C-alpha positions in Angstrom: 81.3 334.6 18.9 81.0 337.8 17.2 79.1 338.8 14.0 82.5 339.3 11.9 84.4 336.4 12.5 82.7 334.8 9.5 83.7 337.9 7.6 87.4 338.1 8.4 88.5 336.0 4.8 86.3 339.1 2.9 88.1 341.1 0.9 86.2 344.4 1.2 88.1 344.0 4.7 91.2 345.9 4.8 91.8 345.3 8.6 90.4 342.5 10.5 88.4 344.1 13.2 89.0 344.1 16.5 86.5 342.2 18.7 85.5 346.1 20.1 85.5 347.6 16.8 82.4 347.9 15.3 81.4 346.2 12.4 80.2 349.1 10.4 83.4 350.9 10.8 85.3 348.0 10.0 83.7 347.5 6.4 85.3 349.6 3.8 83.1 351.0 1.2 83.9 349.8 -2.4 81.0 349.7 -4.7 81.0 351.0 -8.6 78.2 352.2 -10.5 77.8 351.8 -13.9 74.8 353.5 -15.6 72.5 351.0 -17.7 72.1 352.9 -20.7 76.4 352.6 -21.1 76.8 350.3 -24.6 80.1 348.7 -24.6 79.5 348.3 -28.4 79.0 351.7 -28.7 82.4 352.7 -26.4 84.4 350.3 -29.3 83.2 352.0 -31.8 83.9 355.6 -30.6 87.5 353.9 -29.5 87.9 352.8 -32.8 86.9 356.1 -34.1 89.3 358.5 -32.3 92.3 356.0 -32.1 93.6 357.1 -35.5 93.6 360.5 -34.6 96.1 363.3 -32.9 94.9 364.7 -29.9 95.7 368.1 -31.0 92.8 367.4 -33.6 90.7 366.5 -30.9 88.4 369.9 -29.3 86.3 368.7 -26.8 83.5 371.2 -25.8 81.3 371.3 -22.7 79.4 373.9 -20.7 78.6 374.5 -16.9 76.6 376.9 -14.4 76.4 377.8 -11.4 73.9 379.9 -9.5 73.0 380.4 -5.8 71.3 377.5 -5.1 74.2 375.0 -6.6 76.3 376.6 -3.8 73.6 375.9 -0.8 74.3 373.1 1.3 72.0 370.2 1.6 73.5 367.8 4.0 74.7 368.9 7.5 75.9 367.1 10.4 74.6 367.3 14.0 74.8 365.8 17.6 72.7 362.6 17.5 68.8 363.6 17.7 69.0 366.9 16.4 68.3 367.8 13.4 70.3 370.7 11.0 68.2 373.4 10.0 68.8 375.8 7.6 67.0 378.5 5.2 67.5 378.5 1.3 65.6 380.9 -0.9 62.8 379.3 -2.6 63.3 382.1 -5.4 65.8 381.3 -8.7 68.2 383.2 -9.0 70.8 384.3 -11.9 72.8 381.4 -13.2 76.2 382.3 -14.8 77.4 379.3 -17.1 80.6 379.0 -19.2 81.1 377.0 -22.4 84.4 376.4 -23.8 86.7 374.2 -25.9 89.4 371.7 -24.6 92.6 371.3 -27.0 95.6 369.9 -26.0 94.9 370.6 -22.5 94.0 374.0 -23.0 90.8 375.9 -23.0 89.7 376.7 -26.9 86.9 379.7 -27.2 85.7 380.3 -23.4 82.7 381.8 -23.0 80.5 382.9 -20.1 77.2 384.6 -20.1 74.3 384.7 -17.7 71.0 382.4 -18.0 70.8 378.4 -19.1 72.4 376.5 -21.9 70.0 375.6 -24.8 70.5 374.4 -28.5 69.3 378.4 -29.5 73.1 379.3 -26.9 75.2 376.9 -28.3 74.6 377.8 -31.8 75.7 381.2 -31.3 78.8 380.4 -29.7 79.7 377.4 -32.1 79.1 380.1 -35.1 80.7 383.0 -33.3 83.4 381.9 -30.7 84.3 378.2 -31.6 84.6 378.2 -35.3 86.8 380.7 -35.3 89.0 378.8 -33.5 89.1 375.4 -35.4 91.2 374.5 -38.3 90.3 372.2 -40.8 90.8 368.7 -40.4 89.7 368.9 -36.5 87.5 366.4 -34.3 84.6 368.4 -32.5 83.4 365.9 -29.4 80.5 366.8 -27.4 78.6 364.9 -24.6 74.6 363.7 -25.6 73.3 366.4 -24.1 70.6 367.0 -26.5 71.2 371.0 -27.1 74.3 369.5 -28.6 72.5 367.3 -31.2 71.4 370.3 -33.4 71.5 370.0 -37.4 72.4 373.4 -37.6 75.2 373.0 -35.0 76.3 370.1 -36.9 76.4 371.5 -40.3 78.3 374.5 -38.9 81.1 372.5 -37.9 81.3 370.6 -41.1 81.4 373.7 -42.9 84.9 374.3 -41.6 86.1 371.4 -42.6 85.9 369.4 -39.1 83.6 366.0 -37.9 81.3 366.2 -35.1 81.0 363.2 -32.9 79.5 362.4 -29.3 80.9 360.5 -26.4 78.7 357.4 -26.0 76.2 356.8 -24.1 76.8 357.5 -20.3 80.2 358.1 -20.5 81.9 359.7 -17.2 85.1 360.4 -16.4 86.5 356.8 -16.1 86.4 356.0 -19.3 88.8 353.4 -20.9 
């Protein structure tokens, strides 16, 4: 009796394998991962805080960047028994970064610069780009990057009559 006979009733199988199908090709990958740092209590509090707010009053801010090392392939395919080899530069290359807000599905105060993000860069962006775009009563929502949590940034946003709120720890795009 083939090894997969005991697995026929298993929910991870979309179609029972035929005797000529290998077990690896018959199993569907159905693993979901969650971060240990995730806190359901903090997620509930966050949901309660944003529930009464209108979508037009929410501004989500984030940053990203790309450099040559970001686009080099780390993996490759080759015939069995052969290795894929590629030369990559060990030199640190210039990075292009962007910071922007998102309000009602539209970009708000996009800012492109050369280099990496830090508190000083975020502070400059908030002061010169984001604040002029905000109106009193808006809520600015940032992720948990340490450079977003500066006291000066919070003061600037509050001085515009707005509120700064952070996503709960380890929130991904599948927030429900």
